[in-house]
VOPAGU-2260 file (C-alpha; in pm, 1 decimal, decimal comma):
REM VOPAGU-2260
SITE   aa  ch    i         X         Y         Z
SITE  MET   A    0   20036,1   -5739,2   -3105,3
SITE  ARG   A    1   20428,5   -5853,9   -2991,8
SITE  ASP   A    2   20515,0   -5752,0   -3350,2
SITE  THR   A    3   20373,8   -5397,5   -3294,9
SITE  LEU   A    4   20547,9   -5119,0   -3142,1
SITE  GLY   A    5   20326,6   -4810,2   -3027,2
SITE  VAL   A    6   20395,3   -4438,9   -3055,4
SITE  LEU   A    7   20183,8   -4247,4   -2841,9
SITE  LEU   A    8   20188,7   -3884,2   -2959,9
SITE  ALA   A    9   20166,1   -3667,4   -2630,3
SITE  GLY   A   10   20340,0   -3366,0   -2703,3
SITE  GLY   A   11   20137,5   -3115,3   -2811,5
SITE  ALA   A   12   20090,6   -2778,9   -2623,9
SITE  GLY   A   13   19727,5   -2805,9   -2559,3
SITE  GLU   A   14   19654,9   -2471,6   -2626,8
SITE  ARG   A   15   19272,6   -2448,5   -2621,0
SITE  LEU   A   16   19287,2   -2642,5   -2280,3
SITE  PHE   A   17   19451,5   -2305,8   -2132,0
SITE  PRO   A   18   19477,6   -2226,8   -1843,1
SITE  LEU   A   19   19448,2   -2589,5   -1696,2
SITE  THR   A   20   19780,4   -2651,2   -1952,6
SITE  ARG   A   21   19966,5   -2360,0   -1823,1
SITE  ASP   A   22   20167,2   -2571,9   -1631,6
SITE  ARG   A   23   20101,5   -2916,5   -1729,0
SITE  ALA   A   24   20102,8   -3091,9   -2067,4
SITE  LYS   A   25   19788,1   -3190,7   -2215,0
SITE  PRO   A   26   19756,8   -3544,3   -2176,9
SITE  ALA   A   27   19875,7   -3506,1   -1809,7
SITE  VAL   A   28   19519,5   -3310,1   -1721,8
SITE  PRO   A   29   19354,2   -3488,1   -1479,3
SITE  PHE   A   30   19058,0   -3674,3   -1553,9
SITE  ALA   A   31   18739,1   -3859,3   -1415,3
SITE  GLY   A   32   18863,9   -3805,4   -1004,0
SITE  GLN   A   33   19190,4   -4034,5   -1000,7
SITE  TYR   A   34   19293,6   -4057,2   -1386,3
SITE  ARG   A   35   19525,7   -3839,2   -1633,0
SITE  ILE   A   36   19382,9   -3824,6   -1995,4
SITE  ILE   A   37   19681,2   -4019,8   -2120,4
SITE  ASP   A   38   19587,9   -4278,3   -1923,6
SITE  ILE   A   39   19268,4   -4379,9   -2079,5
SITE  THR   A   40   19510,0   -4464,3   -2407,9
SITE  LEU   A   41   19770,0   -4630,4   -2210,7
SITE  SER   A   42   19503,9   -4852,7   -2077,7
SITE  ASN   A   43   19373,8   -4958,4   -2414,6
SITE  CYS   A   44   19685,8   -5038,8   -2487,8
SITE  ILE   A   45   19751,1   -5279,7   -2214,0
SITE  ASN   A   46   19390,0   -5421,6   -2255,8
SITE  SER   A   47   19513,9   -5444,9   -2652,8
SITE  ASP   A   48   19816,6   -5658,7   -2505,8
SITE  LEU   A   49   20055,7   -5377,0   -2671,5
SITE  ARG   A   50   20324,9   -5390,9   -2405,0
SITE  GLN   A   51   20581,2   -5194,7   -2624,4
SITE  VAL   A   52   20519,8   -4819,2   -2646,3
SITE  TYR   A   53   20700,8   -4510,0   -2656,1
SITE  ILE   A   54   20530,3   -4172,1   -2566,5
SITE  LEU   A   55   20665,7   -3882,8   -2749,8
SITE  THR   A   56   20632,4   -3581,8   -2512,9
SITE  GLN   A   57   20771,0   -3214,2   -2557,0
SITE  TYR   A   58   20557,5   -2943,1   -2382,4
SITE  LYS   A   59   20554,1   -2870,8   -2001,0
SITE  ALA   A   60   20606,3   -3248,0   -1956,2
SITE  LEU   A   61   20741,5   -3281,2   -1595,3
SITE  SER   A   62   20439,0   -3389,4   -1459,3
SITE  LEU   A   63   20351,9   -3597,4   -1742,2
SITE  ASN   A   64   20695,7   -3772,7   -1673,8
SITE  ARG   A   65   20645,6   -3858,0   -1346,2
SITE  HIS   A   66   20329,6   -3954,6   -1376,8
SITE  ILE   A   67   20412,0   -4231,2   -1616,8
SITE  ARG   A   68   20752,1   -4304,7   -1429,9
SITE  GLU   A   69   20551,2   -4394,9   -1106,2
SITE  GLY   A   70   20228,0   -4545,3   -1235,4
SITE  TRP   A   71   20283,8   -4739,5   -1556,4
SITE  GLY   A   72   20637,1   -4843,1   -1518,6
SITE  SER   A   73   20545,4   -5116,6   -1308,5
SITE  VAL   A   74   20256,7   -5242,4   -1560,7
SITE  VAL   A   75   20495,4   -5379,5   -1796,6
SITE  ALA   A   76   20776,6   -5647,0   -1763,5
SITE  SER   A   77   21067,4   -5515,2   -1885,4
SITE  GLU   A   78   21273,0   -5862,7   -1852,0
SITE  LEU   A   79   21047,1   -5994,7   -2114,7
SITE  GLY   A   80   21124,7   -5713,8   -2345,5
SITE  GLU   A   81   20799,9   -5493,3   -2266,3
SITE  PHE   A   82   20828,5   -5091,8   -2182,6
SITE  ILE   A   83   20650,0   -4786,3   -2170,7
SITE  ASP   A   84   20908,6   -4569,0   -2220,7
SITE  ILE   A   85   20924,3   -4150,7   -2267,4
SITE  LEU   A   86   21097,4   -3995,5   -2567,1
SITE  SER   A   87   21182,0   -3653,4   -2548,8
SITE  PRO   A   88   21302,4   -3451,2   -2829,8
SITE  MET   A   89   21675,9   -3496,8   -2838,0
SITE  GLN   A   90   21722,4   -3325,0   -3172,7
SITE  ARG   A   91   21906,1   -3630,7   -3293,7
SITE  VAL   A   92   21794,1   -3570,6   -3653,2
SITE  SER   A   93   21702,2   -3231,8   -3628,5
SITE  LYS   A   94   21777,6   -2897,8   -3435,9
SITE  SER   A   95   21452,1   -2792,4   -3390,2
SITE  TRP   A   96   21119,8   -2914,9   -3169,5
SITE  TYR   A   97   20850,1   -3125,8   -3342,0
SITE  GLN   A   98   20709,9   -2927,6   -3595,0
SITE  GLY   A   99   20421,6   -3179,9   -3675,0
SITE  THR   A  100   20288,0   -3515,2   -3600,5
SITE  ALA   A  101   20505,0   -3667,1   -3859,9
SITE  ASP   A  102   20814,4   -3471,9   -3761,9
SITE  ALA   A  103   20770,7   -3589,7   -3418,5
SITE  VAL   A  104   20762,0   -3941,0   -3516,9
SITE  PHE   A  105   21077,8   -3867,4   -3798,9
SITE  GLN   A  106   21294,6   -3725,5   -3514,6
SITE  ASN   A  107   21280,1   -4025,8   -3323,4
SITE  ILE   A  108   21336,7   -4273,9   -3602,1
SITE  TYR   A  109   21642,1   -4405,1   -3510,6
SITE  SER   A  110   21474,8   -4503,1   -3150,3
SITE  ILE   A  111   21177,9   -4699,6   -3309,9
SITE  GLY   A  112   21397,3   -4838,5   -3587,0
SITE  SER   A  113   21607,3   -5043,1   -3284,8
SITE  GLU   A  114   21319,2   -5189,3   -3170,7
SITE  GLU   A  115   21247,6   -5331,7   -3527,1
SITE  PRO   A  116   20878,1   -5392,9   -3505,3
SITE  ARG   A  117   20694,3   -5519,4   -3817,6
SITE  TYR   A  118   20372,9   -5259,8   -3731,2
SITE  ILE   A  119   20435,3   -4935,6   -3594,0
SITE  LEU   A  120   20090,9   -4781,1   -3410,6
SITE  ILE   A  121   20029,0   -4439,2   -3384,2
SITE  LEU   A  122   19808,2   -4303,8   -3128,1
SITE  SER   A  123   19692,5   -3984,5   -2983,6
SITE  GLY   A  124   19758,1   -3914,6   -2600,8
SITE  ASP   A  125   19424,1   -3682,7   -2566,2
SITE  HIS   A  126   19107,1   -3893,2   -2639,6
SITE  ILE   A  127   18838,8   -4043,0   -2424,9
SITE  TYR   A  128   18718,2   -4421,3   -2577,8
SITE  LYS   A  129   18762,1   -4747,0   -2568,9
SITE  MET   A  130   18915,5   -4968,1   -2836,3
SITE  ASN   A  131   19089,1   -5286,9   -2880,2
SITE  TYR   A  132   19374,7   -5216,0   -3126,9
SITE  ALA   A  133   19431,3   -5589,0   -3158,8
SITE  LEU   A  134   19096,9   -5624,2   -3365,7
SITE  MET   A  135   19229,9   -5311,3   -3603,5
SITE  GLN   A  136   19549,0   -5503,9   -3629,3
SITE  LYS   A  137   19375,1   -5846,7   -3688,5
SITE  GLN   A  138   19185,2   -5680,0   -3981,0
SITE  HIS   A  139   19554,0   -5515,2   -4116,0
SITE  VAL   A  140   19725,8   -5843,2   -4106,9
SITE  ASP   A  141   19434,6   -6053,0   -4263,3
SITE  SER   A  142   19350,2   -5800,1   -4546,4
SITE  GLY   A  143   19703,0   -5745,5   -4657,9
SITE  ALA   A  144   19692,2   -5337,4   -4599,1
SITE  ASP   A  145   19986,4   -5154,6   -4595,3
SITE  VAL   A  146   19826,5   -4884,0   -4361,1
SITE  THR   A  147   19478,1   -4896,8   -4191,5
SITE  ILE   A  148   19346,4   -4569,3   -4007,7
SITE  ALA   A  149   19098,9   -4593,0   -3768,4
SITE  THR   A  150   18751,8   -4448,5   -3897,0
SITE  LEU   A  151   18457,5   -4297,7   -3683,1
SITE  PRO   A  152   18102,1   -4207,7   -3832,3
SITE  VAL   A  153   18041,9   -3846,8   -3736,7
SITE  MET   A  154   17747,1   -3624,0   -3865,8
SITE  PRO   A  155   17824,8   -3402,8   -4204,3
SITE  ASP   A  156   17800,7   -3071,7   -3979,7
SITE  GLN   A  157   18085,7   -3206,9   -3753,5
SITE  VAL   A  158   18351,3   -3269,0   -4035,5
SITE  ALA   A  159   18535,9   -2945,4   -3981,8
SITE  ALA   A  160   18695,1   -3104,0   -3631,9
SITE  PHE   A  161   18826,8   -3431,9   -3852,3
SITE  GLY   A  162   19020,0   -3578,9   -4146,0
SITE  VAL   A  163   18736,3   -3699,0   -4354,1
SITE  VAL   A  164   18817,5   -4061,6   -4495,1
SITE  GLU   A  165   18662,3   -4143,9   -4843,0
SITE  VAL   A  166   18572,5   -4528,3   -4799,6
SITE  ASP   A  167   18492,2   -4762,8   -5047,2
SITE  ALA   A  168   18221,1   -5032,2   -5035,1
SITE  HIS   A  169   18529,7   -5296,4   -4975,4
SITE  GLY   A  170   18685,8   -5077,7   -4700,8
SITE  GLY   A  171   18959,0   -4945,8   -4881,3
SITE  VAL   A  172   19024,2   -4592,6   -4850,0
SITE  VAL   A  173   19032,7   -4388,7   -5177,8
SITE  GLY   A  174   19032,1   -3999,4   -5067,6
SITE  PHE   A  175   19151,5   -3827,8   -4735,5
SITE  ILE   A  176   19119,8   -3444,8   -4697,8
SITE  GLU   A  177   19215,6   -3297,4   -4354,7
SITE  LYS   A  178   18944,5   -3071,3   -4171,7
SITE  PRO   A  179   18720,1   -2927,8   -4460,8
SITE  LYS   A  180   18453,3   -2693,6   -4410,7
SITE  THR   A  181   18208,8   -2911,0   -4588,3
SITE  THR   A  182   18245,2   -3219,3   -4786,2
SITE  THR   A  183   17980,9   -3430,8   -5016,2
SITE  ILE   A  184   18151,8   -3748,8   -4921,1
SITE  ARG   A  185   17929,6   -4034,6   -4736,5
SITE  SER   A  186   17993,1   -4358,8   -4554,5
SITE  PRO   A  187   17930,3   -4628,7   -4800,8
SITE  PHE   A  188   17824,1   -4817,5   -4469,4
SITE  ASN   A  189   17578,9   -4533,5   -4326,8
SITE  PRO   A  190   17478,5   -4265,0   -4626,6
SITE  GLU   A  191   17388,3   -4020,5   -4346,1
SITE  MET   A  192   17699,4   -4027,7   -4224,7
SITE  VAL   A  193   18089,7   -3949,4   -4291,2
SITE  ASP   A  194   18384,1   -4154,9   -4188,2
SITE  VAL   A  195   18661,8   -3957,3   -4016,5
SITE  SER   A  196   18974,9   -4041,5   -3922,6
SITE  MET   A  197   19013,0   -4104,2   -3517,7
SITE  GLY   A  198   19402,6   -4000,0   -3537,7
SITE  ILE   A  199   19469,1   -4411,1   -3491,4
SITE  TYR   A  200   19702,3   -4530,8   -3806,6
SITE  LEU   A  201   19866,2   -4889,8   -3831,8
SITE  PHE   A  202   20142,7   -4879,3   -4058,4
SITE  ASN   A  203   20390,6   -5153,3   -4177,6
SITE  THR   A  204   20717,3   -5024,7   -4073,6
SITE  ASP   A  205   20900,9   -5077,4   -4437,5
SITE  VAL   A  206   20602,2   -4822,1   -4566,5
SITE  LEU   A  207   20604,6   -4570,4   -4268,8
SITE  LEU   A  208   20961,3   -4506,8   -4221,3
SITE  PRO   A  209   21065,8   -4417,2   -4614,8
SITE  GLU   A  210   20763,9   -4242,3   -4612,5
SITE  LEU   A  211   20861,8   -4009,9   -4300,4
SITE  ILE   A  212   21216,5   -3982,1   -4418,6
SITE  ARG   A  213   21068,6   -3865,9   -4773,3
SITE  ASP   A  214   20828,3   -3608,7   -4563,3
SITE  ALA   A  215   21110,9   -3461,9   -4397,9
SITE  GLU   A  216   21309,8   -3367,7   -4696,1
SITE  THR   A  217   20969,4   -3202,0   -4842,1
SITE  PRO   A  218   21093,0   -2801,6   -4755,1
SITE  ASP   A  219   20729,2   -2719,3   -4819,8
SITE  SER   A  220   20527,2   -3001,4   -4601,6
SITE  HIS   A  221   20337,2   -2967,1   -4298,4
SITE  HIS   A  222   20517,0   -3248,7   -4150,1
SITE  ASP   A  223   20152,8   -3402,4   -4060,1
SITE  PHE   A  224   19990,3   -3737,8   -4067,6
SITE  GLY   A  225   19658,4   -3605,7   -4164,8
SITE  HIS   A  226   19778,5   -3318,8   -4432,2
SITE  ASP   A  227   20126,3   -3503,6   -4600,1
SITE  ILE   A  228   20176,5   -3844,2   -4505,7
SITE  LEU   A  229   19826,9   -4019,7   -4538,9
SITE  PRO   A  230   19669,5   -3820,1   -4851,9
SITE  LYS   A  231   20021,2   -3911,0   -5044,0
SITE  LEU   A  232   19988,3   -4279,2   -4967,6
SITE  LEU   A  233   19645,6   -4292,5   -5167,0
SITE  GLY   A  234   19741,0   -4506,4   -5455,2
SITE  LYS   A  235   20065,8   -4601,3   -5397,2
SITE  TYR   A  236   20011,2   -4823,7   -5132,7
SITE  LYS   A  237   19713,1   -5057,7   -4991,0
SITE  VAL   A  238   19542,4   -4836,2   -4749,2
SITE  ASP   A  239   19224,6   -4964,8   -4545,1
SITE  ALA   A  240   18981,2   -4830,1   -4305,3
SITE  TYR   A  241   18881,2   -5013,9   -4003,5
SITE  ASN   A  242   18561,2   -4928,7   -3837,4
SITE  PHE   A  243   18553,5   -4835,7   -3469,2
SITE  VAL   A  244   18469,1   -5116,6   -3234,9
SITE  ASP   A  245   18367,3   -4954,6   -2884,3
SITE  GLU   A  246   18459,5   -5168,0   -2589,7
SITE  ASN   A  247   18248,8   -4868,6   -2401,2
SITE  LYS   A  248   17957,9   -5117,1   -2453,4
SITE  GLN   A  249   17682,3   -4832,0   -2485,5
SITE  ARG   A  250   17423,5   -4794,2   -2804,0
SITE  ALA   A  251   17594,1   -4482,9   -2868,4
SITE  LEU   A  252   17985,2   -4531,0   -2964,7
SITE  TYR   A  253   18186,3   -4306,8   -2711,5
SITE  TRP   A  254   18478,3   -4111,4   -2879,0
SITE  ARG   A  255   18567,4   -3746,2   -2746,1
SITE  ASP   A  256   18835,9   -3534,7   -2820,6
SITE  VAL   A  257   18887,9   -3323,9   -2505,8
SITE  GLY   A  258   19082,4   -3070,8   -2649,1
SITE  THR   A  259   18886,9   -2783,9   -2551,6
SITE  LEU   A  260   18732,9   -2671,5   -2208,4
SITE  ASP   A  261   18371,6   -2762,8   -2256,4
SITE  ALA   A  262   18462,9   -3037,1   -2448,9
SITE  TYR   A  263   18679,4   -3173,8   -2138,4
SITE  TYR   A  264   18407,3   -3060,9   -1888,6
SITE  GLU   A  265   18150,4   -3212,5   -2079,1
SITE  ALA   A  266   18349,1   -3576,9   -2089,6
SITE  ASN   A  267   18376,4   -3551,4   -1710,9
SITE  MET   A  268   17996,8   -3503,7   -1648,9
SITE  ASP   A  269   17957,3   -3862,2   -1901,6
SITE  VAL   A  270   18152,3   -4023,0   -1634,5
SITE  ALA   A  271   17984,3   -3873,2   -1344,4
SITE  ALA   A  272   17609,4   -3939,7   -1503,2
SITE  VAL   A  273   17404,8   -4185,0   -1325,9
SITE  ALA   A  274   17431,1   -4432,2   -1582,3
SITE  PRO   A  275   17778,5   -4336,5   -1726,5
SITE  VAL   A  276   17782,3   -4261,2   -2092,1
SITE  PHE   A  277   18152,3   -4316,2   -2035,7
SITE  ASN   A  278   18154,7   -4641,4   -1798,7
SITE  LEU   A  279   18489,2   -4678,0   -1579,0
SITE  TYR   A  280   18306,1   -4967,2   -1375,3
SITE  ASP   A  281   18360,9   -5254,8   -1662,7
SITE  LYS   A  282   18581,0   -5494,3   -1522,3
SITE  SER   A  283   18626,1   -5674,2   -1819,0
SITE  TRP   A  284   18829,8   -5334,0   -1994,5
SITE  PRO   A  285   19009,4   -5218,3   -1660,8
SITE  MET   A  286   19129,7   -4823,7   -1666,9
SITE  ARG   A  287   19465,7   -4774,9   -1496,7
SITE  SER   A  288   19650,8   -4544,3   -1356,6
SITE  ARG   A  289   19900,8   -4434,5   -1083,4
SITE  ALA   A  290   19810,4   -4536,2    -715,1
SITE  TYR   A  291   19829,8   -4278,0    -490,3
SITE  GLN   A  292   19833,1   -4391,1    -113,2
SITE  TYR   A  293   19529,4   -4155,2      39,3
SITE  PRO   A  294   19253,4   -4266,2     334,8
SITE  PRO   A  295   18934,0   -4364,8     175,8
SITE  ALA   A  296   18692,0   -4075,7     122,4
SITE  LYS   A  297   18511,0   -3932,6     449,0
SITE  PHE   A  298   18150,1   -3778,7     480,6
SITE  VAL   A  299   18097,7   -3624,6     803,3
SITE  PHE   A  300   17835,2   -3487,6     978,9
SITE  GLY   A  301   17449,3   -3525,2     984,4
SITE  GLU   A  302   17243,5   -3232,3    1105,8
SITE  PRO   A  303   16991,4   -3036,8     923,9
SITE  GLY   A  304   17154,8   -2774,5     657,9
SITE  ARG   A  305   17489,7   -2931,2     760,3
SITE  THR   A  306   17534,1   -3287,6     619,3
SITE  GLY   A  307   17830,7   -3444,0     451,6
SITE  MET   A  308   17701,7   -3600,4     130,8
SITE  ALA   A  309   17748,7   -3653,9    -250,4
SITE  ILE   A  310   17509,0   -3715,9    -479,3
SITE  ASN   A  311   17565,2   -3822,1    -836,9
SITE  SER   A  312   17923,4   -3771,6    -812,6
SITE  ILE   A  313   18259,7   -3924,9    -841,5
SITE  VAL   A  314   18484,8   -3857,8    -492,8
SITE  SER   A  315   18786,5   -3967,7    -498,2
SITE  ALA   A  316   19034,9   -4111,0    -199,3
SITE  GLY   A  317   19158,6   -3880,5      43,0
SITE  CYS   A  318   18874,1   -3653,1       8,8
SITE  ILE   A  319   18675,2   -3509,0     322,6
SITE  ILE   A  320   18311,5   -3371,3     268,5
SITE  SER   A  321   18275,3   -3200,9     593,8
SITE  GLY   A  322   17885,5   -3102,1     613,3
SITE  ALA   A  323   17905,1   -3000,9     246,2
SITE  VAL   A  324   17677,0   -3138,1     -43,5
SITE  ILE   A  325   17821,9   -3205,8    -353,4
SITE  ARG   A  326   17580,0   -3265,2    -653,3
SITE  GLY   A  327   17697,9   -3406,1   -1025,8
SITE  SER   A  328   18078,1   -3338,4    -958,4
SITE  VAL   A  329   18383,6   -3498,2   -1015,0
SITE  LEU   A  330   18636,3   -3465,2    -703,6
SITE  SER   A  331   18999,6   -3562,2    -724,3
SITE  HIS   A  332   19241,3   -3667,2    -451,1
SITE  ASP   A  333   19270,8   -3511,5    -141,0
SITE  VAL   A  334   19010,2   -3259,4    -112,9
SITE  ARG   A  335   18821,5   -3078,1     149,7
SITE  VAL   A  336   18487,4   -2961,0      85,6
SITE  ASN   A  337   18384,9   -2778,4     462,0
SITE  SER   A  338   18061,5   -2712,1     620,5
SITE  PHE   A  339   17758,4   -2551,1     481,9
SITE  ALA   A  340   17916,4   -2543,5     118,9
SITE  ASP   A  341   17743,8   -2636,9    -222,6
SITE  VAL   A  342   17915,2   -2787,0    -514,0
SITE  ASP   A  343   17708,5   -2830,7    -807,5
SITE  SER   A  344   17810,3   -2967,1   -1192,5
SITE  SER   A  345   18186,1   -2906,5   -1093,9
SITE  ILE   A  346   18521,6   -3034,9   -1168,6
SITE  ILE   A  347   18767,6   -2992,6    -847,0
SITE  PHE   A  348   19131,5   -3132,6    -868,1
SITE  SER   A  349   19343,8   -3271,5    -608,4
SITE  HIS   A  350   19486,7   -3062,4    -286,8
SITE  SER   A  351   19227,7   -2812,7    -288,7
SITE  ASN   A  352   19023,8   -2627,5     -16,5
SITE  ILE   A  353   18693,4   -2518,7     -45,3
SITE  GLY   A  354   18584,3   -2266,0     236,0
SITE  ARG   A  355   18279,1   -2267,0     464,7
SITE  HIS   A  356   17949,3   -2140,4     317,8
SITE  CYS   A  357   18073,6   -2128,3     -63,4
SITE  ARG   A  358   17863,1   -2196,0    -366,9
SITE  ILE   A  359   18074,3   -2333,6    -690,8
SITE  ARG   A  360   17854,7   -2428,3   -1001,2
SITE  HIS   A  361   17922,9   -2517,1   -1355,8
SITE  ALA   A  362   18302,4   -2486,7   -1284,6
SITE  ILE   A  363   18685,5   -2630,1   -1268,1
SITE  ILE   A  364   18838,5   -2604,4    -987,7
SITE  ASP   A  365   19234,8   -2646,1   -1039,9
SITE  ARG   A  366   19502,8   -2818,2    -757,7
SITE  ASP   A  367   19602,5   -2650,8    -461,6
SITE  VAL   A  368   19334,5   -2376,2    -476,9
SITE  HIS   A  369   19211,7   -2270,6    -136,0
SITE  LEU   A  370   18863,8   -2078,2    -167,7
SITE  PRO   A  371   18803,9   -1842,3     115,0
SITE  ASP   A  372   18515,6   -1915,9     311,8
SITE  GLY   A  373   18148,7   -1765,3     131,6
SITE  THR   A  374   18309,3   -1780,4    -210,5
SITE  VAL   A  375   18065,4   -1779,6    -491,8
SITE  ILE   A  376   18125,1   -1894,9    -834,3
SITE  GLY   A  377   17951,9   -1997,6   -1113,9
SITE  TYR   A  378   17647,7   -1767,0   -1043,4
SITE  ASP   A  379   17732,0   -1462,9   -1217,5
SITE  ALA   A  380   17950,1   -1461,4   -1498,1
SITE  ASN   A  381   17974,9   -1145,0   -1551,9
SITE  GLU   A  382   18131,8   -1102,5   -1183,1
SITE  ASP   A  383   18333,5   -1412,8   -1276,3
SITE  LYS   A  384   18519,7   -1243,6   -1519,2
SITE  LYS   A  385   18660,7    -978,5   -1310,2
SITE  HIS   A  386   18886,3   -1255,0   -1107,7
SITE  TYR   A  387   18850,7   -1586,0   -1316,2
SITE  PHE   A  388   18936,1   -1785,1   -1671,0
SITE  VAL   A  389   18535,8   -1815,2   -1791,3
SITE  THR   A  390   18471,1   -1926,5   -2108,5
SITE  ALA   A  391   18245,0   -1840,2   -2410,9
SITE  SER   A  392   17967,3   -2109,4   -2289,5
SITE  GLY   A  393   18025,5   -1986,3   -1907,3
SITE  LEU   A  394   18207,4   -2201,0   -1784,2
SITE  THR   A  395   18459,5   -2079,9   -1511,1
SITE  VAL   A  396   18810,2   -2220,1   -1437,4
SITE  VAL   A  397   18998,1   -2090,8   -1130,0
SITE  THR   A  398   19367,9   -2171,8   -1093,2
SITE  ARG   A  399   19605,5   -2081,4    -779,8
SITE  ASP   A  400   19701,5   -1736,6    -863,3
SITE  TYR   A  401   19329,2   -1681,2   -1022,7
SITE  SER   A  402   19282,1   -1357,9    -860,7
SITE  GLY   A  403   19521,2   -1181,8   -1137,0
SITE  TYR   A  404   19377,5   -1313,5   -1448,5
SITE  GLU   A  405   19163,0   -1127,5   -1721,3
SITE  ASN   A  406   18953,2   -1367,8   -1995,7
SITE  PRO   A  407   19081,5   -1438,8   -2341,4
SITE  VAL   A  408   19022,3   -1185,7   -2591,2
SITE  SER   A  409   19213,0   -1313,0   -2907,4
SITE  PRO   A  410   19409,0   -1643,9   -2976,9
SITE  GLU   A  411   19691,0   -1463,7   -2871,8
SITE  PHE   A  412   19604,4   -1470,2   -2567,9
SITE  LEU   A  413   19591,2   -1855,3   -2563,8
SITE  ARG   A  414   19933,6   -1888,2   -2652,7
SITE  HIS   A  415   20055,2   -1680,7   -2369,6
């Protein structure tokens, strides 16, 4: 992996994760208690021995930049030429913000070229999965490919959310369709499934850079890898597919796009399950993050009806469960849940305080939220909609200024 430069795209606005992305970038949204979403991909990089990574940021990147600086700077050795560096939009080759995924890489073409990598690995900062990129690179080199696309098998009714990859019996890519409503294409390895792109692409540098320049000079281009770059490579270069090898070591492949509130919620619940579907406790594939200096979690009171306990839950450092009950939930660091409160199937971000006798169910509580005694959330959707943000599925999201929220009624609200 010494010849490979990782380029991690972390600049999306995260509109579908609003209101969690109102004040932070999507990759900076907390995940599984002590992590941020971007930590999963960065951990994959380190575990794959990929130690030269550029992170391309854009929207609301302050907390993300701080997290990377304070949590990941010490993981790599700069004296050995290793780095995890943030590249914000510099308008070096354009006077606009990033117009698409390909344009984001193009606008940093000079920084990328200065490292003189032989290969460039394009990654996304908002997916939950475990993958050894070194195995993908080995196949890429051994096969003599110019481009390799990581693929995942999905059911045919799921293709609208993905780029569909048509693969021949030898693993070569012969077609690529970005997010079709339906498709008759099937995987040659499993005729009941469809191979789709994971948004992970490995390029030979001498292939990618000229194609980025050509795309930038095309006026009607979306400047997007899926829409523009990849389809135009077919027949021109050797493009192969790499079947996802899951390091999660479960029976079913685990890859989640946590781009929506409901998908994000379910991924957190996967971690908190009795037998975690996404396993954070595998010492052979450690997940890293910024270390916070908080005391151990504390559970106090053991009286009838007032017992501090957590069941099937993740409770992070600095939390105090004071005579309250936590069930099937994920608590970030420095959360206090006070006596007689009941928290069920919920996610609570850091520095929050849940008052006495509160009842919280199927909810996400953002950071720095202080709920008054007796607050009830998640039991009456119509009542919740008067005060909080509620998804179509009934998931309630509470932020610091929760009393002023209206529910989204159109895509324009999500872009507010």
